[in-house]
N, C-alpha and C positions, 0 to 999 in steps of 0.2 A: 760232329754228328751227334745227336741228343736220341736218347731211346727213353720213352716214358711206360712204366708199368705200374697203373694204380698211383699210389702216393709216393713211389719211387720213381726218379729218372737218373739218367747218368749222361755226361757230356765230355766228348773226348775231342780235343783240339790238336791231336797229334804229338804233343810235347807233353801235355798232362791230362788228367781227367778230374772230372768232380761229381759226387754223388749228392744228390738232394732228396729229403724226405719231408713230404708236406703233411700237414695236420697233425703234428706231433702231438701226443698225448702223454701223461705220466707213465702209463703202462709200456711205453715205447723204449723206457731206459733200459739200457742192455749193453752187454759187449759184443760189438761188431766187428768181424773179421773184412779186411778190405785187402786186396791184392790184385794181380794180373795172372790169368792161367796161362802157365806153360806146360810144355811136355816134361813130366818128371815131377819133381816136388815143386809146388806153387809158394813162393815167398808171400806169406799173408802177415798182415799187420793188425794187430787188435786195435781198436777205437772204442773207449768208453764213452757212451752217450747217456746224459742225464737230461731227462725233461723237467724243468721246474713247472709248478702248477701256473696256470694262466692268471694274467693279474690286468685291471683296469686301471687306467690312469685319467687324468683331468682332459678331457676331450671334448670338441664340438657336438651337440649343441649346449651342452651342461657347464663347460667353462666359462660362457658369455651369460649365462642365466642365473648361475647359483655362486654362493661361496662355500668352498669345500672348509673342513676342519682344518686349525692351524697345524702346520707342519706335514700336512696329508701328502703322501708319495703316491701310493698304489693301494688298491684292495684286490685281495684273491677272488677266484671265481667262486661264485655262490656267495660270497659273503655280501655285508651291506655297509653303506656309509651313509651318514646323517649330512643333509646339506641344508641351507637356508636361501630363499630367492632373494635377490639383490633389491636396492632399493626402487629400482625403476620397475619392478613387479609388486604386487601385492603380497603382504608379508606372509610367509607359509615356511614351514619346516617339515622336510618328508625324507625318504629314505631311497637311495639308489641300490640296484642290484648288479653285480658284475655277471655277465653271461657271455657265452661263446656263441658267435654267429659266424657260420662258414669257418674261417680260418682267424678270425679276429675275435678279440675280447672287448665288448662295450658296455657302459652302464645304462641301465634301463630303469624307469620309474615302475614300482611294483603295480601302478594302477593307473589308468588314462586320468584319473581326476587328480593324481598327486602330480602335478607340474605347475608351473609359473603361470600368473595371469598377468599380462603387460599392463601397465597404467597409462594414463594420458599425460602428455608431457606438457609443460608451458610452453605456449607459441610464440617466440621471440620476433618471428618474421611477419605477424600480423600487422601491428601497428607499435611503434615505440611508444607513443603515448598511452597506451593501454594500461591500465592497472588492475591486477588480479586480487580478488579478497576471498578466501585466503590466499596469500601469495606464498604459493610453493613451487617446487621443480616439478612434482609430479603429483597426479590427483587420481584416487582410486575410482573404480567402476561406479556409477549412479551418484558420482558425487557432484553437487551445483557449485558454481563458481559464479560471484558477481563481478562484472566488469564496469568501469568507470574511466571518464575521459576529464582533461583540464576542463577549468571554467570557460564555458562558452561553447562545449562541444559535448557530444553524446555518442555512445557506441550504438551501432546498427543492432546489436544485439546485447541486452544488457545482462542477461541470466544465460550462460551456457552449461550443457552437462557431459559428463564422460560417460559413454556407452559402451559395455563389455560385448563383443562378438567372439564367442569361444573362448580362445586363450589370448586374444589381443583387446585393445579398447582404443577408442577415437572418439574426438569432439562430436557433438551433434550439429555442427555448423563447420564450415570449410574455410569462411573469410570473416573476421571483424575488424573493424576500423572506426575510428572517431570521426564523427560528422559534424559540422558547425550546427548550431541551432538556428531554426528559422526565427522569423520576426515576431511570431505567434508566442514563440516560446522563449524569448528573451524576458529579463527581469521585469516584473510589473514595477511601474513608476506611481506614486502617488503625489499629487499636488496638494497641500493642505496650507491653508492661509496661518502666516505665523501668528497674527493676533488672536485668531480663535484658538489656535494650539495652547499658547499661553494662557487664554483665559480658562480653557476647560481643565487644563493641567494644574494651573496655580490656584484657580478661584478668584482670580484679581478682578475687581470691579471697575478700576482705573487703570490707565496705561500707566505702567512703569517707566522710568527713566530707561531701562535696558530695553523696553519693549519698544520704546520710540525710536531707537536706534538700530532696531532689527528691521530687516527686508520684508516687503508686503507678502512673500510667498516663498517658501522652501520646498525643494523637491527631494522626496526621499525614496530610496528604492527597498523593495521588501526585504526584511532580513536586516536593515542597516540599524544601529544601535542609535538611540535618540537622547 
């Protein structure tokens, strides 16, 4: 049987009993008398109860978001601890305060603005041939990234941007892939008579021996060295 009276409760299972005190505070520290009432003198047993100050430790969501000081174990109620956002978040250093909520102690940022803003992550699932410039693991809000593909292909979006939405960020596109260039986008080809080329470049007025053995026409692609 269990009987509850405010913050105190007692439970008797016929062979032993237990007493529970909830919401303990430092001022509850005292010597308590524990015993069973009988007719006549009651055998009471003094129990010393010491309530230590409440403390906060590394807990979610902060443990997944920030780096705590080296060798950090806990911080007492109303005390502060300085933390730094991890690399997947925008760089920021701020302080957390240990507070009691109901019967638990939790860490809270001192302002709604002092929290970590998530960056955009490089997406490896889009297309393995995509190249990011600059090539980073994470990109900050408003950052522009240029995409490129191997020769003969182009990305369907060549410039993407990381967009912030409150405390998170995401890319302004959902999918990018490398697509083959169409015929009109292939390299331009230049047909140029080799004789005219030699005359114009060398200023020759007569055919040289090398020219006589040269083909009548050469085909060059734009950008090729000559």
